[in-house]
N, C-alpha and C positions, 0 to 999 in steps of 0.2 A: 503494500500501499504505498504510495506516495505522501510523504507530507511536506508542506509549505507552511510557514507562520512569517506573519508579516508584520512588522510594528514600525510606523513612523514616528518621528521625531522632527518636527518642522522647526526649523530657525532657532534651536536650541544650542546651548553651548554644550561642549563634551561632558560635562558633571551631571547636566539634566539628563542625559541619555543614559548615563550611569544609575542615577537615581531609579529611572523608571524601569531600567533592568532588573534591578534589586526588587521592585515589586511583582515580578512575576517571568519576566524574560531572561534570557540566559547572558550573563556578560561574560561573553569569551574572548575578549579582544587581547588579552596578556599573554594568551597560551594556555594549553593545558595539562600541564605534567608530562611534556614530550609529542601530546597529540600534535598531528600534522599541521602546520600554519602556513600561509600564502598572504601576500600583501602586494597592493599596485599602489604607486604614487601617481595621482591623477594629475597631469599638468594641461595648461590651456592649449586649445587649439583654436584655430580660426580666429586669432588675436581676441580671445574670450576673457582671460582673466580668472577662467575657473580653475581650482586647484583643490585637492583634498587627498584622503586616503580610503582605501578599501581593504579590508583585513579579513581574510577566509580562515575560520578556525575548526577544526574536526572537534566534536563535542558528541562522544559516542557512537552512534548511527547517523548523525547530522552533520552539517556542515552549516556554521554560521557567519553569516556576512553582517560585517558592521561597515557602515559605509558613512565619511562626513565629508562634504563638501562647502567649499567658500567662493566666494566673488561671482557668483552665477546671477543673473536677473531674477527678479522676484516673479513667481508663477510656476507652473508645472512646466517641468521636463522628464523625457523619458530616460531612464537609466537602464543599461543593457549590457550583456557581456557577448563580445565578439569573438570570432572563429580565431584571429592570427594574433600571436602576440608581437604586435610590432605597433609603434606609436611615433614612429619617424616623419611621417607625412605630416606635412604643417596643417591639412584638412582633417587629418585623423584616419581618412580612407584606406592606409595601410592595414588597418586592423580587420580589413575585411568585412564580410558580411554578420549577420548574427550567428551565434554559436546556436547550432541545430544538429546536433549527432543523431537525433530521432526521426529527422525528416519529416519533422509536422509543419503545418501552415503556420504563419505567424498569428499570436493570438496574446489573451490574458492570460497569466497563470493560472492554474488551477480550470481553465476553461476547456472546452471538449479537444480543443487543439491549441499548443504553444509551443515555442522553441526552448528549449532549456536555458537561453539567453534572454529572454522576455522576462525582464524581473519587474519593473514597475515604474510608475509616473512618481517624481520626486515633486514635493509641493515645496518650493524656496521661499523663505519669508523674506519680510523688507530687507532684511540686513544681508541677504545673499548667500545665505548658508541652509543647508539642510542635512539631516541625518536619516538613516535608514538602519534597520537592523531586520535581517531574513535568516530562518532556519530552515532548512531543507534536507530529507534523505535522496534528492535526486544528483546531486553533486558530491564529488569527491575530491581528496588532495594529494596529489603526488603519486596516484595509484598507474597512472598511463593509461588508465580506461576511458571510454569515450566520455565519460560524465567527467572527467579530470578537469578542474578549471584552471589548473596549473597550464602556463604557455598561453592563455586567452587575453583578450584585453577587455577592460572596462571602459564604457564609452557613456558620457553624459551628451545629449544631445540638446538642441536649442530649443525644440517643440516638444509637442506633449505627443504621447503615443495612443491612436486611436483603436490598437486593439485589433482592428480589421484590414485595413490597406497592406496589401503584400507585397513585398515580403517584409517591409520595415514598419508599419504603423506609422507612415507619414511623419516622423519624429523629428525630421529636419537636420540641418547640419550637425557634425560633432564638435562640441565645444570644449570638451575635457576628454582625455584619453590617460590611461595606465595599463602597464603590462603586469598582469598576475606571475609572480615570482615567489616558488615557495622559500620560506625562510626556516622552518623547522621541521 
């Protein structure tokens, strides 16, 4: 059975995200006694000013993603995992398309069809920041399997994902990119 838990913290400081995690979500950002962990440092693309960090930590049967971005324009922005771990292009296109090892249509996570890289829309606050915590048993870290997030890229898009336009969700240009690299 697939499991995906999505917790949003909009425009919050990192301490607020930690406090909310203590109220029921797992705070796995510091590693888990040798459990596999991977990190992507998000850098601006298309002259956006977006920066941030995406940390992936194994926790039992699940992988927990903790995302924090800053420097984005207020409003909704799509957040996806992309196929190729390459952010060298100034517009982020070197990251390729959405990560889709299951060969599904693009859609909203948990719907009838979706890419494993179709994560969520972020609601960026007036201060330009957003955080997101996701837990799922559909991803792995450092396994070399099709479900392995290592060697992929995280992308913050300029627009919102409509969850229906194929194959991208009409999310617009890429304003932030980071390569997912195993750290532990």
